[in-house]
Each structure stands twice: as structure tokens, then as C-alpha cells.
C-alpha positions in Angstrom: 23.0 -13.6 -18.8 21.0 -10.0 -18.6 23.4 -8.6 -15.3 21.8 -8.2 -12.0 18.5 -8.9 -11.4 15.5 -11.2 -12.3 15.5 -13.3 -15.3 11.6 -14.5 -15.2 8.2 -12.7 -15.2 5.7 -14.3 -12.9 2.0 -13.4 -13.5 -0.1 -13.6 -10.3 -3.9 -14.0 -10.6 -5.9 -11.3 -8.5 -7.3 -13.9 -6.1 -3.6 -15.4 -5.4 -2.6 -11.5 -4.1 -4.3 -12.0 -0.6 -1.6 -14.8 0.8 1.4 -12.6 -0.5 3.7 -11.1 2.4 4.3 -7.3 2.2 7.9 -6.1 2.8 7.4 -5.5 6.7 6.0 -9.3 7.3 8.4 -10.8 5.0 11.5 -9.0 7.1 10.1 -11.1 10.3 9.5 -13.9 8.2 13.3 -14.3 7.6 14.7 -12.4 10.5 15.6 -9.1 9.0 
């Protein structure tokens, strides 16, 4: 209903950001 893109907003606590992948690591995971 809002066009292309995300329709949710996620708030991440600082303590959880250590487990996130950067763009290059994500590309390796998905085989891109």
C-alpha cells in the first residue's frame, strides 16, 4: 500500500548490533 520499500520500522538495541552482518558479509551468506 505504500509503494516500493519497507512498511515496518525496527528498533535495534545497541547490545544486539554486534551480531549484524555488514553488506559484504551478507553477500557472502546469500552467495551474491
